All heavy atoms as TSV, in Angstrom:
chain	resi	resn	atom	element	x	y	z
A	1	MET	N	N	-25.674	-8.110	6.711
A	1	MET	CA	C	-24.440	-7.392	6.686
A	1	MET	C	C	-24.289	-6.586	8.010
A	1	MET	O	O	-25.213	-5.933	8.396
A	1	MET	CB	C	-24.538	-6.399	5.491
A	1	MET	CG	C	-23.259	-5.553	5.272
A	1	MET	SD	S	-23.288	-4.350	3.911
A	1	MET	CE	C	-23.615	-5.441	2.523
A	2	THR	N	N	-23.075	-6.666	8.505
A	2	THR	CA	C	-22.846	-6.003	9.814
A	2	THR	C	C	-22.565	-4.576	9.557
A	2	THR	O	O	-22.205	-4.156	8.425
A	2	THR	CB	C	-21.629	-6.590	10.564
A	2	THR	OG1	O	-20.470	-6.363	9.818
A	2	THR	CG2	C	-21.798	-8.117	10.803
A	3	PRO	N	N	-22.698	-3.677	10.575
A	3	PRO	CA	C	-22.396	-2.228	10.327
A	3	PRO	C	C	-20.936	-1.996	9.852
A	3	PRO	O	O	-20.696	-1.099	9.014
A	3	PRO	CB	C	-22.564	-1.598	11.673
A	3	PRO	CG	C	-23.507	-2.484	12.449
A	3	PRO	CD	C	-23.279	-3.919	11.820
A	4	SER	N	N	-20.008	-2.787	10.341
A	4	SER	CA	C	-18.627	-2.592	9.877
A	4	SER	C	C	-18.431	-2.980	8.427
A	4	SER	O	O	-17.696	-2.392	7.607
A	4	SER	CB	C	-17.587	-3.320	10.782
A	4	SER	OG	O	-17.862	-4.732	10.646
A	5	GLU	N	N	-19.170	-4.004	7.941
A	5	GLU	CA	C	-19.106	-4.473	6.598
A	5	GLU	C	C	-19.729	-3.367	5.702
A	5	GLU	O	O	-19.223	-3.065	4.661
A	5	GLU	CB	C	-19.807	-5.780	6.411
A	5	GLU	CG	C	-19.115	-6.972	6.984
A	5	GLU	CD	C	-19.955	-8.234	6.862
A	5	GLU	OE1	O	-21.119	-8.164	6.986
A	5	GLU	OE2	O	-19.286	-9.334	6.877
A	6	ALA	N	N	-20.819	-2.780	6.158
A	6	ALA	CA	C	-21.481	-1.740	5.426
A	6	ALA	C	C	-20.558	-0.543	5.288
A	6	ALA	O	O	-20.473	0.097	4.150
A	6	ALA	CB	C	-22.807	-1.409	5.989
A	7	ALA	N	N	-19.870	-0.128	6.332
A	7	ALA	CA	C	-18.936	1.006	6.307
A	7	ALA	C	C	-17.798	0.804	5.290
A	7	ALA	O	O	-17.371	1.676	4.588
A	7	ALA	CB	C	-18.462	1.321	7.698
A	8	ILE	N	N	-17.338	-0.450	5.329
A	8	ILE	CA	C	-16.186	-0.778	4.314
A	8	ILE	C	C	-16.690	-0.760	3.012
A	8	ILE	O	O	-15.986	-0.281	2.088
A	8	ILE	CB	C	-15.585	-2.173	4.746
A	8	ILE	CG1	C	-14.790	-2.044	6.086
A	8	ILE	CG2	C	-14.648	-2.619	3.645
A	8	ILE	CD1	C	-14.287	-3.365	6.605
A	9	GLY	N	N	-17.934	-1.172	2.795
A	9	GLY	CA	C	-18.495	-1.241	1.364
A	9	GLY	C	C	-18.517	0.186	0.784
A	9	GLY	O	O	-18.578	0.274	-0.417
A	10	THR	N	N	-18.617	1.210	1.535
A	10	THR	CA	C	-18.741	2.537	1.002
A	10	THR	C	C	-17.334	3.119	0.621
A	10	THR	O	O	-17.349	4.260	0.093
A	10	THR	CB	C	-19.491	3.564	1.926
A	10	THR	OG1	O	-18.762	3.585	3.137
A	10	THR	CG2	C	-20.929	2.927	2.169
A	11	ARG	N	N	-16.290	2.534	1.112
A	11	ARG	CA	C	-15.037	3.075	0.860
A	11	ARG	C	C	-14.333	2.323	-0.381
A	11	ARG	O	O	-14.773	1.219	-0.667
A	11	ARG	CB	C	-14.133	2.806	2.083
A	11	ARG	CG	C	-14.699	3.577	3.342
A	11	ARG	CD	C	-13.948	3.278	4.492
A	11	ARG	NE	N	-14.722	3.921	5.677
A	11	ARG	CZ	C	-14.479	3.619	6.929
A	11	ARG	NH1	N	-13.552	2.702	7.267
A	11	ARG	NH2	N	-15.146	4.312	7.774
A	12	LYS	N	N	-13.343	2.905	-0.927
A	12	LYS	CA	C	-12.673	2.280	-2.031
A	12	LYS	C	C	-11.165	2.522	-1.980
A	12	LYS	O	O	-10.693	3.404	-1.429
A	12	LYS	CB	C	-13.215	2.832	-3.360
A	12	LYS	CG	C	-13.016	4.300	-3.583
A	12	LYS	CD	C	-13.519	4.747	-4.889
A	12	LYS	CE	C	-13.237	6.241	-4.959
A	12	LYS	NZ	N	-12.780	6.707	-6.184
A	13	ALA	N	N	-10.456	1.616	-2.607
A	13	ALA	CA	C	-9.049	1.648	-2.745
A	13	ALA	C	C	-8.797	2.728	-3.831
A	13	ALA	O	O	-9.488	2.998	-4.702
A	13	ALA	CB	C	-8.438	0.303	-3.106
A	14	VAL	N	N	-7.624	3.404	-3.573
A	14	VAL	CA	C	-7.223	4.502	-4.483
A	14	VAL	C	C	-6.057	3.957	-5.365
A	14	VAL	O	O	-5.158	3.272	-4.864
A	14	VAL	CB	C	-6.779	5.740	-3.757
A	14	VAL	CG1	C	-6.242	6.839	-4.572
A	14	VAL	CG2	C	-7.920	6.246	-2.839
A	15	THR	N	N	-6.121	4.305	-6.684
A	15	THR	CA	C	-5.100	3.825	-7.619
A	15	THR	C	C	-4.336	4.934	-8.252
A	15	THR	O	O	-4.843	5.958	-8.557
A	15	THR	CB	C	-5.798	3.046	-8.791
A	15	THR	OG1	O	-6.563	1.978	-8.260
A	15	THR	CG2	C	-4.742	2.490	-9.789
A	16	VAL	N	N	-2.932	4.770	-8.236
A	16	VAL	CA	C	-2.064	5.674	-8.821
A	16	VAL	C	C	-1.018	4.961	-9.667
A	16	VAL	O	O	-0.833	3.756	-9.387
A	16	VAL	CB	C	-1.319	6.623	-7.763
A	16	VAL	CG1	C	-2.315	7.474	-7.048
A	16	VAL	CG2	C	-0.454	5.826	-6.868
A	17	SER	N	N	-0.346	5.597	-10.560
A	17	SER	CA	C	0.647	4.894	-11.344
A	17	SER	C	C	2.023	5.084	-10.619
A	17	SER	O	O	2.253	5.986	-9.929
A	17	SER	CB	C	0.777	5.454	-12.728
A	17	SER	OG	O	1.313	6.714	-12.710
A	18	LEU	N	N	2.852	4.139	-10.889
A	18	LEU	CA	C	4.205	4.231	-10.338
A	18	LEU	C	C	4.954	5.521	-10.788
A	18	LEU	O	O	5.581	6.160	-10.061
A	18	LEU	CB	C	5.115	3.012	-10.785
A	18	LEU	CG	C	6.469	2.956	-10.189
A	18	LEU	CD1	C	6.570	2.985	-8.735
A	18	LEU	CD2	C	7.112	1.764	-10.851
A	19	GLU	N	N	4.691	5.856	-12.079
A	19	GLU	CA	C	5.256	7.090	-12.563
A	19	GLU	C	C	4.801	8.288	-11.891
A	19	GLU	O	O	5.652	9.242	-11.587
A	19	GLU	CB	C	5.025	7.178	-14.082
A	19	GLU	CG	C	5.971	8.161	-14.839
A	19	GLU	CD	C	7.402	7.740	-14.714
A	19	GLU	OE1	O	7.764	6.589	-14.708
A	19	GLU	OE2	O	8.190	8.692	-14.608
A	20	GLU	N	N	3.581	8.409	-11.507
A	20	GLU	CA	C	3.056	9.515	-10.684
A	20	GLU	C	C	3.783	9.645	-9.393
A	20	GLU	O	O	4.173	10.668	-8.924
A	20	GLU	CB	C	1.512	9.387	-10.426
A	20	GLU	CG	C	0.676	9.646	-11.669
A	20	GLU	CD	C	-0.744	9.368	-11.358
A	20	GLU	OE1	O	-1.118	8.315	-10.781
A	20	GLU	OE2	O	-1.614	10.160	-11.680
A	21	LEU	N	N	4.038	8.451	-8.738
A	21	LEU	CA	C	4.698	8.511	-7.413
A	21	LEU	C	C	6.140	8.868	-7.642
A	21	LEU	O	O	6.698	9.628	-6.823
A	21	LEU	CB	C	4.621	7.107	-6.819
A	21	LEU	CG	C	3.230	6.667	-6.326
A	21	LEU	CD1	C	3.305	5.217	-5.880
A	21	LEU	CD2	C	2.731	7.636	-5.207
A	22	LYS	N	N	6.834	8.376	-8.640
A	22	LYS	CA	C	8.235	8.729	-8.872
A	22	LYS	C	C	8.424	10.176	-9.230
A	22	LYS	O	O	9.432	10.762	-8.823
A	22	LYS	CB	C	8.777	7.785	-10.021
A	22	LYS	CG	C	8.980	6.418	-9.616
A	22	LYS	CD	C	9.144	5.528	-10.779
A	22	LYS	CE	C	10.525	5.568	-11.427
A	22	LYS	NZ	N	10.690	4.493	-12.476
A	23	GLN	N	N	7.447	10.731	-9.952
A	23	GLN	CA	C	7.622	12.195	-10.358
A	23	GLN	C	C	6.970	13.120	-9.324
A	23	GLN	O	O	6.873	14.246	-9.628
A	23	GLN	CB	C	6.945	12.298	-11.767
A	23	GLN	CG	C	7.605	11.453	-12.787
A	23	GLN	CD	C	8.999	11.867	-13.043
A	23	GLN	OE1	O	9.471	12.956	-12.911
A	23	GLN	NE2	N	9.818	10.863	-13.427
A	24	SER	N	N	6.476	12.562	-8.240
A	24	SER	CA	C	5.824	13.341	-7.147
A	24	SER	C	C	4.581	14.079	-7.726
A	24	SER	O	O	4.220	15.216	-7.334
A	24	SER	CB	C	6.776	14.415	-6.530
A	24	SER	OG	O	7.833	13.871	-6.028
A	25	GLU	N	N	3.974	13.414	-8.656
A	25	GLU	CA	C	2.739	13.980	-9.283
A	25	GLU	C	C	1.502	13.543	-8.546
A	25	GLU	O	O	0.363	13.904	-8.866
A	25	GLU	CB	C	2.676	13.558	-10.687
A	25	GLU	CG	C	3.712	14.249	-11.608
A	25	GLU	CD	C	3.746	13.708	-13.085
A	25	GLU	OE1	O	2.840	12.989	-13.408
A	25	GLU	OE2	O	4.698	14.028	-13.754
A	26	CYS	N	N	1.685	12.688	-7.606
A	26	CYS	CA	C	0.591	12.193	-6.756
A	26	CYS	C	C	0.248	13.248	-5.764
A	26	CYS	O	O	0.965	13.607	-4.915
A	26	CYS	CB	C	0.960	10.885	-6.079
A	26	CYS	SG	S	-0.374	10.092	-5.147
A	27	MET	N	N	-0.932	13.813	-5.920
A	27	MET	CA	C	-1.370	14.993	-5.173
A	27	MET	C	C	-1.702	14.575	-3.729
A	27	MET	O	O	-2.083	13.474	-3.430
A	27	MET	CB	C	-2.565	15.626	-5.786
A	27	MET	CG	C	-2.379	16.048	-7.219
A	27	MET	SD	S	-0.975	17.203	-7.504
A	27	MET	CE	C	-1.750	18.629	-6.946
A	28	LEU	N	N	-1.568	15.528	-2.785
A	28	LEU	CA	C	-1.831	15.241	-1.390
A	28	LEU	C	C	-3.259	14.811	-1.161
A	28	LEU	O	O	-3.519	13.890	-0.372
A	28	LEU	CB	C	-1.516	16.543	-0.627
A	28	LEU	CG	C	-1.795	16.455	0.913
A	28	LEU	CD1	C	-0.928	15.329	1.496
A	28	LEU	CD2	C	-1.496	17.836	1.555
A	29	ASP	N	N	-4.221	15.426	-1.943
A	29	ASP	CA	C	-5.586	14.945	-1.776
A	29	ASP	C	C	-5.837	13.524	-2.148
A	29	ASP	O	O	-6.667	12.845	-1.584
A	29	ASP	CB	C	-6.573	15.877	-2.529
A	29	ASP	CG	C	-6.269	15.926	-4.026
A	29	ASP	OD1	O	-5.151	15.734	-4.381
A	29	ASP	OD2	O	-7.283	16.273	-4.770
A	30	THR	N	N	-4.986	12.971	-3.105
A	30	THR	CA	C	-5.061	11.589	-3.506
A	30	THR	C	C	-4.606	10.686	-2.339
A	30	THR	O	O	-5.211	9.711	-2.016
A	30	THR	CB	C	-4.230	11.360	-4.655
A	30	THR	OG1	O	-4.595	12.161	-5.770
A	30	THR	CG2	C	-4.359	9.822	-5.168
A	31	LEU	N	N	-3.493	11.047	-1.652
A	31	LEU	CA	C	-3.034	10.372	-0.519
A	31	LEU	C	C	-3.882	10.471	0.642
A	31	LEU	O	O	-4.070	9.452	1.392
A	31	LEU	CB	C	-1.641	10.837	-0.182
A	31	LEU	CG	C	-0.579	10.627	-1.230
A	31	LEU	CD1	C	0.816	11.244	-0.760
A	31	LEU	CD2	C	-0.410	9.163	-1.523
A	32	GLU	N	N	-4.606	11.610	0.794
A	32	GLU	CA	C	-5.530	11.784	1.939
A	32	GLU	C	C	-6.774	10.865	1.637
A	32	GLU	O	O	-7.373	10.312	2.532
A	32	GLU	CB	C	-5.993	13.197	2.102
A	32	GLU	CG	C	-4.864	14.041	2.754
A	32	GLU	CD	C	-5.227	15.534	2.881
A	32	GLU	OE1	O	-6.291	15.889	2.226
A	32	GLU	OE2	O	-4.536	16.235	3.599
A	33	GLU	N	N	-7.194	10.721	0.421
A	33	GLU	CA	C	-8.293	9.899	0.060
A	33	GLU	C	C	-7.923	8.399	0.321
A	33	GLU	O	O	-8.820	7.684	0.831
A	33	GLU	CB	C	-8.613	10.067	-1.446
A	33	GLU	CG	C	-9.806	9.244	-1.932
A	33	GLU	CD	C	-10.037	9.332	-3.411
A	33	GLU	OE1	O	-9.376	10.130	-4.109
A	33	GLU	OE2	O	-10.934	8.610	-3.894
A	34	ALA	N	N	-6.678	8.020	0.071
A	34	ALA	CA	C	-6.247	6.715	0.314
A	34	ALA	C	C	-6.087	6.306	1.778
A	34	ALA	O	O	-6.378	5.276	2.236
A	34	ALA	CB	C	-4.985	6.375	-0.481
A	35	PHE	N	N	-5.587	7.311	2.555
A	35	PHE	CA	C	-5.057	7.047	3.906
A	35	PHE	C	C	-5.753	7.995	5.029
A	35	PHE	O	O	-5.361	7.790	6.233
A	35	PHE	CB	C	-3.564	7.112	4.060
A	35	PHE	CG	C	-2.795	6.172	3.168
A	35	PHE	CD1	C	-2.066	6.618	2.047
A	35	PHE	CD2	C	-2.915	4.860	3.449
A	35	PHE	CE1	C	-1.428	5.726	1.240
A	35	PHE	CE2	C	-2.271	3.959	2.616
A	35	PHE	CZ	C	-1.480	4.382	1.513
A	36	GLY	N	N	-6.637	8.717	4.695
A	36	GLY	CA	C	-7.335	9.642	5.585
A	36	GLY	C	C	-8.180	8.897	6.559
A	36	GLY	O	O	-8.438	7.665	6.480
A	37	PRO	N	N	-8.800	9.572	7.510
A	37	PRO	CA	C	-9.507	9.000	8.586
A	37	PRO	C	C	-10.798	8.212	8.127
A	37	PRO	O	O	-11.219	7.209	8.809
A	37	PRO	CB	C	-9.983	10.084	9.504
A	37	PRO	CG	C	-9.679	11.389	8.753
A	37	PRO	CD	C	-8.672	11.031	7.733
A	38	SER	N	N	-11.330	8.541	6.955
A	38	SER	CA	C	-12.535	7.899	6.492
A	38	SER	C	C	-12.176	6.964	5.306
A	38	SER	O	O	-13.114	6.634	4.525
A	38	SER	CB	C	-13.643	8.831	6.121
A	38	SER	OG	O	-13.157	9.634	5.049
A	39	SER	N	N	-10.984	6.641	5.263
A	39	SER	CA	C	-10.534	5.794	4.059
A	39	SER	C	C	-10.444	4.249	4.309
A	39	SER	O	O	-10.507	3.883	5.475
A	39	SER	CB	C	-9.138	6.245	3.525
A	39	SER	OG	O	-8.223	5.829	4.526
A	40	LEU	N	N	-10.210	3.527	3.302
A	40	LEU	CA	C	-10.104	2.125	3.420
A	40	LEU	C	C	-8.610	1.760	3.806
A	40	LEU	O	O	-8.259	0.810	4.370
A	40	LEU	CB	C	-10.363	1.465	2.130
A	40	LEU	CG	C	-10.424	-0.097	2.025
A	40	LEU	CD1	C	-11.409	-0.625	3.123
A	40	LEU	CD2	C	-10.826	-0.530	0.638
A	41	GLY	N	N	-7.735	2.778	3.455
A	41	GLY	CA	C	-6.277	2.613	3.853
A	41	GLY	C	C	-5.484	1.815	2.836
A	41	GLY	O	O	-4.433	1.140	3.215
A	42	ILE	N	N	-5.918	1.785	1.595
A	42	ILE	CA	C	-5.244	1.016	0.535
A	42	ILE	C	C	-4.913	1.934	-0.656
A	42	ILE	O	O	-5.800	2.640	-1.142
A	42	ILE	CB	C	-6.140	-0.227	0.045
A	42	ILE	CG1	C	-6.301	-1.177	1.218
A	42	ILE	CG2	C	-5.440	-0.862	-1.103
A	42	ILE	CD1	C	-7.352	-2.288	0.894
A	43	LEU	N	N	-3.631	1.846	-1.049
A	43	LEU	CA	C	-3.208	2.533	-2.266
A	43	LEU	C	C	-2.695	1.523	-3.210
A	43	LEU	O	O	-1.779	0.815	-2.924
A	43	LEU	CB	C	-2.066	3.618	-1.930
A	43	LEU	CG	C	-1.546	4.405	-3.030
A	43	LEU	CD1	C	-2.597	5.377	-3.557
A	43	LEU	CD2	C	-0.342	5.128	-2.735
A	44	ILE	N	N	-3.357	1.416	-4.366
A	44	ILE	CA	C	-2.931	0.490	-5.400
A	44	ILE	C	C	-2.026	1.274	-6.403
A	44	ILE	O	O	-2.376	2.300	-6.845
A	44	ILE	CB	C	-4.204	-0.083	-6.190
A	44	ILE	CG1	C	-5.085	-0.786	-5.204
A	44	ILE	CG2	C	-3.724	-0.895	-7.381
A	44	ILE	CD1	C	-6.452	-1.161	-5.797
A	45	VAL	N	N	-0.846	0.624	-6.612
A	45	VAL	CA	C	0.083	1.215	-7.553
A	45	VAL	C	C	0.017	0.419	-8.826
A	45	VAL	O	O	0.363	-0.812	-8.850
A	45	VAL	CB	C	1.549	1.261	-6.898
A	45	VAL	CG1	C	2.560	1.855	-7.910
A	45	VAL	CG2	C	1.510	1.997	-5.576
A	46	LYS	N	N	-0.197	1.031	-9.999
A	46	LYS	CA	C	-0.297	0.361	-11.210
A	46	LYS	C	C	0.892	0.626	-12.077
A	46	LYS	O	O	1.683	1.555	-11.692
A	46	LYS	CB	C	-1.569	0.782	-11.983
A	46	LYS	CG	C	-1.681	2.243	-12.353
A	46	LYS	CD	C	-2.921	2.577	-13.091
A	46	LYS	CE	C	-2.907	4.041	-13.466
A	46	LYS	NZ	N	-4.100	4.386	-14.329
A	47	ASP	N	N	0.991	-0.030	-13.152
A	47	ASP	CA	C	2.118	0.179	-14.171
A	47	ASP	C	C	3.478	-0.193	-13.565
A	47	ASP	O	O	4.448	0.467	-13.764
A	47	ASP	CB	C	2.157	1.589	-14.721
A	47	ASP	CG	C	0.844	1.952	-15.381
A	47	ASP	OD1	O	0.204	1.087	-16.003
A	47	ASP	OD2	O	0.439	3.175	-15.312
A	48	LEU	N	N	3.515	-1.256	-12.702
A	48	LEU	CA	C	4.789	-1.745	-12.093
A	48	LEU	C	C	5.532	-2.534	-13.207
A	48	LEU	O	O	4.952	-3.114	-14.049
A	48	LEU	CB	C	4.452	-2.680	-10.952
A	48	LEU	CG	C	3.726	-1.970	-9.763
A	48	LEU	CD1	C	3.313	-2.997	-8.809
A	48	LEU	CD2	C	4.687	-1.008	-9.145
A	49	PRO	N	N	6.874	-2.547	-13.046
A	49	PRO	CA	C	7.723	-3.295	-14.003
A	49	PRO	C	C	7.438	-4.772	-13.846
A	49	PRO	O	O	6.998	-5.283	-12.803
A	49	PRO	CB	C	9.146	-2.966	-13.544
A	49	PRO	CG	C	9.086	-2.316	-12.234
A	49	PRO	CD	C	7.639	-1.778	-12.071
A	50	SER	N	N	7.601	-5.517	-14.966
A	50	SER	CA	C	7.337	-6.886	-15.040
A	50	SER	C	C	8.099	-7.652	-13.946
A	50	SER	O	O	7.713	-8.768	-13.470
A	50	SER	CB	C	7.613	-7.521	-16.341
A	50	SER	OG	O	8.951	-7.237	-16.754
A	51	ARG	N	N	9.266	-7.199	-13.551
A	51	ARG	CA	C	10.150	-7.860	-12.577
A	51	ARG	C	C	9.618	-7.726	-11.115
A	51	ARG	O	O	10.105	-8.350	-10.182
A	51	ARG	CB	C	11.570	-7.369	-12.720
A	51	ARG	CG	C	12.536	-8.055	-12.063
A	51	ARG	CD	C	13.890	-7.686	-12.473
A	51	ARG	NE	N	14.823	-8.315	-11.502
A	51	ARG	CZ	C	15.726	-7.669	-10.798
A	51	ARG	NH1	N	16.021	-6.440	-10.988
A	51	ARG	NH2	N	16.473	-8.350	-9.893
A	52	PHE	N	N	8.636	-6.935	-10.912
A	52	PHE	CA	C	8.142	-6.607	-9.563
A	52	PHE	C	C	7.672	-7.855	-8.803
A	52	PHE	O	O	8.012	-7.976	-7.618
A	52	PHE	CB	C	6.909	-5.643	-9.649
A	52	PHE	CG	C	6.280	-5.405	-8.294
A	52	PHE	CD1	C	6.882	-4.566	-7.426
A	52	PHE	CD2	C	5.105	-6.148	-7.942
A	52	PHE	CE1	C	6.361	-4.322	-6.149
A	52	PHE	CE2	C	4.588	-5.883	-6.636
A	52	PHE	CZ	C	5.176	-4.964	-5.802
A	53	GLY	N	N	7.042	-8.856	-9.425
A	53	GLY	CA	C	6.627	-10.039	-8.821
A	53	GLY	C	C	7.821	-10.806	-8.178
A	53	GLY	O	O	7.765	-11.188	-6.970
A	54	GLU	N	N	8.901	-10.940	-8.958
A	54	GLU	CA	C	10.051	-11.632	-8.454
A	54	GLU	C	C	10.683	-10.813	-7.277
A	54	GLU	O	O	11.062	-11.417	-6.221
A	54	GLU	CB	C	11.108	-11.676	-9.537
A	54	GLU	CG	C	12.431	-12.244	-9.150
A	54	GLU	CD	C	13.478	-11.922	-10.274
A	54	GLU	OE1	O	13.174	-11.727	-11.427
A	54	GLU	OE2	O	14.680	-11.922	-9.886
A	55	LEU	N	N	10.774	-9.511	-7.400
A	55	LEU	CA	C	11.410	-8.735	-6.381
A	55	LEU	C	C	10.561	-8.706	-5.074
A	55	LEU	O	O	11.023	-8.915	-3.952
A	55	LEU	CB	C	11.585	-7.334	-6.857
A	55	LEU	CG	C	12.536	-7.102	-7.964
A	55	LEU	CD1	C	12.496	-5.649	-8.482
A	55	LEU	CD2	C	13.962	-7.426	-7.533
A	56	ARG	N	N	9.248	-8.751	-5.305
A	56	ARG	CA	C	8.294	-8.781	-4.053
A	56	ARG	C	C	8.497	-10.081	-3.388
A	56	ARG	O	O	8.616	-10.058	-2.123
A	56	ARG	CB	C	6.892	-8.606	-4.554
A	56	ARG	CG	C	5.816	-8.703	-3.430
A	56	ARG	CD	C	4.437	-8.523	-4.094
A	56	ARG	NE	N	3.410	-8.741	-3.084
A	56	ARG	CZ	C	2.946	-9.881	-2.671
A	56	ARG	NH1	N	3.291	-10.991	-3.267
A	56	ARG	NH2	N	2.031	-9.906	-1.724
A	57	GLN	N	N	8.576	-11.197	-4.108
A	57	GLN	CA	C	8.666	-12.409	-3.469
A	57	GLN	C	C	10.025	-12.593	-2.721
A	57	GLN	O	O	10.127	-13.151	-1.544
A	57	GLN	CB	C	8.604	-13.572	-4.567
A	57	GLN	CG	C	8.636	-14.974	-3.963
A	57	GLN	CD	C	8.420	-16.049	-5.027
A	57	GLN	OE1	O	8.261	-15.768	-6.171
A	57	GLN	NE2	N	8.395	-17.306	-4.574
A	58	ARG	N	N	11.095	-12.087	-3.326
A	58	ARG	CA	C	12.391	-12.153	-2.624
A	58	ARG	C	C	12.406	-11.344	-1.332
A	58	ARG	O	O	12.864	-11.669	-0.374
A	58	ARG	CB	C	13.427	-11.633	-3.641
A	58	ARG	CG	C	14.794	-11.975	-3.229
A	58	ARG	CD	C	15.809	-11.853	-4.364
A	58	ARG	NE	N	16.563	-10.673	-4.184
A	58	ARG	CZ	C	17.190	-9.988	-5.104
A	58	ARG	NH1	N	17.133	-10.429	-6.334
A	58	ARG	NH2	N	17.852	-8.918	-4.882
A	59	LEU	N	N	11.836	-10.052	-1.416
A	59	LEU	CA	C	11.784	-9.239	-0.297
A	59	LEU	C	C	10.920	-9.870	0.849
A	59	LEU	O	O	11.282	-9.892	2.034
A	59	LEU	CB	C	11.142	-7.843	-0.657
A	59	LEU	CG	C	10.951	-6.932	0.510
A	59	LEU	CD1	C	12.303	-6.482	1.127
A	59	LEU	CD2	C	10.239	-5.713	0.006
A	60	LEU	N	N	9.774	-10.455	0.513
A	60	LEU	CA	C	8.848	-10.993	1.507
A	60	LEU	C	C	9.469	-12.258	2.130
A	60	LEU	O	O	9.149	-12.566	3.357
A	60	LEU	CB	C	7.544	-11.351	0.841
A	60	LEU	CG	C	6.688	-10.172	0.594
A	60	LEU	CD1	C	5.345	-10.621	-0.104
A	60	LEU	CD2	C	6.395	-9.264	1.801
A	61	SER	N	N	10.399	-12.958	1.434
A	61	SER	CA	C	11.067	-14.141	2.028
A	61	SER	C	C	11.944	-13.709	3.214
A	61	SER	O	O	12.223	-14.555	4.069
A	61	SER	CB	C	11.843	-14.835	1.048
A	61	SER	OG	O	13.078	-14.133	0.592
A	62	TYR	N	N	12.338	-12.500	3.347
A	62	TYR	CA	C	13.091	-11.985	4.399
A	62	TYR	C	C	12.318	-11.439	5.588
A	62	TYR	O	O	12.922	-11.017	6.601
A	62	TYR	CB	C	14.113	-10.845	3.964
A	62	TYR	CG	C	15.170	-11.296	3.017
A	62	TYR	CD1	C	15.125	-10.956	1.670
A	62	TYR	CD2	C	16.140	-12.147	3.430
A	62	TYR	CE1	C	16.044	-11.355	0.820
A	62	TYR	CE2	C	17.159	-12.647	2.500
A	62	TYR	CZ	C	17.065	-12.203	1.203
A	62	TYR	OH	O	18.073	-12.619	0.299
A	63	ALA	N	N	11.013	-11.301	5.527
A	63	ALA	CA	C	10.163	-10.749	6.537
A	63	ALA	C	C	10.321	-11.487	7.839
A	63	ALA	O	O	10.413	-10.785	8.858
A	63	ALA	CB	C	8.718	-10.665	6.065
A	64	SER	N	N	10.292	-12.824	7.809
A	64	SER	CA	C	10.374	-13.554	9.067
A	64	SER	C	C	11.690	-13.264	9.786
A	64	SER	O	O	11.766	-13.089	10.952
A	64	SER	CB	C	10.210	-15.008	8.887
A	64	SER	OG	O	10.382	-15.730	9.956
A	65	TYR	N	N	12.830	-13.277	8.952
A	65	TYR	CA	C	14.082	-13.013	9.540
A	65	TYR	C	C	14.164	-11.623	10.138
A	65	TYR	O	O	14.642	-11.503	11.272
A	65	TYR	CB	C	15.156	-13.151	8.295
A	65	TYR	CG	C	16.510	-12.663	8.752
A	65	TYR	CD1	C	17.390	-13.554	9.512
A	65	TYR	CD2	C	17.019	-11.480	8.382
A	65	TYR	CE1	C	18.637	-13.074	9.836
A	65	TYR	CE2	C	18.273	-11.013	8.781
A	65	TYR	CZ	C	19.079	-11.831	9.501
A	65	TYR	OH	O	20.354	-11.430	9.828
A	66	LEU	N	N	13.732	-10.680	9.466
A	66	LEU	CA	C	13.669	-9.310	10.018
A	66	LEU	C	C	12.865	-9.200	11.261
A	66	LEU	O	O	13.214	-8.510	12.167
A	66	LEU	CB	C	13.188	-8.304	8.863
A	66	LEU	CG	C	13.113	-6.927	9.231
A	66	LEU	CD1	C	14.495	-6.369	9.515
A	66	LEU	CD2	C	12.406	-6.013	8.135
A	67	ALA	N	N	11.725	-9.822	11.228
A	67	ALA	CA	C	10.773	-9.715	12.413
A	67	ALA	C	C	11.395	-10.356	13.641
A	67	ALA	O	O	11.147	-9.976	14.785
A	67	ALA	CB	C	9.446	-10.404	12.104
A	68	ASN	N	N	12.346	-11.273	13.486
A	68	ASN	CA	C	12.989	-11.985	14.604
A	68	ASN	C	C	14.276	-11.437	15.024
A	68	ASN	O	O	14.886	-11.902	15.933
A	68	ASN	CB	C	13.118	-13.478	14.267
A	68	ASN	CG	C	11.799	-14.137	14.336
A	68	ASN	OD1	O	11.088	-14.128	15.321
A	68	ASN	ND2	N	11.482	-14.739	13.152
A	69	LEU	N	N	14.740	-10.252	14.426
A	69	LEU	CA	C	15.991	-9.595	14.861
A	69	LEU	C	C	15.714	-8.919	16.083
A	69	LEU	O	O	14.704	-8.379	16.411
A	69	LEU	CB	C	16.383	-8.611	13.744
A	69	LEU	CG	C	17.045	-9.104	12.498
A	69	LEU	CD1	C	17.333	-8.008	11.523
A	69	LEU	CD2	C	18.400	-9.844	12.827
A	70	PRO	N	N	16.809	-8.906	16.974
A	70	PRO	CA	C	16.679	-8.203	18.246
A	70	PRO	C	C	16.559	-6.681	17.954
A	70	PRO	O	O	17.096	-6.196	16.889
A	70	PRO	CB	C	18.003	-8.431	18.983
A	70	PRO	CG	C	18.626	-9.576	18.216
A	70	PRO	CD	C	17.999	-9.633	16.856
A	71	ALA	N	N	15.990	-5.899	18.774
A	71	ALA	CA	C	15.719	-4.520	18.587
A	71	ALA	C	C	16.998	-3.637	18.357
A	71	ALA	O	O	17.011	-2.798	17.530
A	71	ALA	CB	C	14.900	-3.887	19.783
A	72	HIS	N	N	18.058	-4.165	18.976
A	72	HIS	CA	C	19.339	-3.315	18.759
A	72	HIS	C	C	19.914	-3.592	17.434
A	72	HIS	O	O	20.846	-2.838	17.015
A	72	HIS	CB	C	20.335	-3.654	19.901
A	72	HIS	CG	C	20.887	-5.114	19.847
A	72	HIS	ND1	N	20.287	-6.204	20.346
A	72	HIS	CD2	C	22.085	-5.467	19.268
A	72	HIS	CE1	C	21.031	-7.296	20.079
A	72	HIS	NE2	N	22.093	-6.853	19.437
A	73	GLN	N	N	19.480	-4.553	16.607
A	73	GLN	CA	C	20.056	-4.787	15.282
A	73	GLN	C	C	19.153	-4.149	14.249
A	73	GLN	O	O	19.552	-4.151	13.110
A	73	GLN	CB	C	20.185	-6.321	15.032
A	73	GLN	CG	C	21.281	-6.893	15.822
A	73	GLN	CD	C	21.510	-8.392	15.367
A	73	GLN	OE1	O	20.513	-9.075	15.098
A	73	GLN	NE2	N	22.715	-8.851	15.293
A	74	LEU	N	N	18.010	-3.643	14.626
A	74	LEU	CA	C	17.110	-2.986	13.625
A	74	LEU	C	C	17.637	-1.665	13.211
A	74	LEU	O	O	18.173	-0.918	13.929
A	74	LEU	CB	C	15.706	-3.012	14.092
A	74	LEU	CG	C	15.061	-4.387	14.217
A	74	LEU	CD1	C	13.708	-4.307	14.792
A	74	LEU	CD2	C	14.989	-5.042	12.857
């Protein structure tokens, strides 16, 4: 195991519910745990609506188009 693999192994993704995010109940310390300087940088959102997969796929299909737009159109 390399030093970088060991460092990643001690960090964990942080999980919050969609409702917590919508109601602003997600505390600052939770976000700091997820995105702070010693974090893994991953926030897992649970309790998503069943339609999320379809919406995600539709949104991601536009990523290449968006990435290729000229800067003045963004």
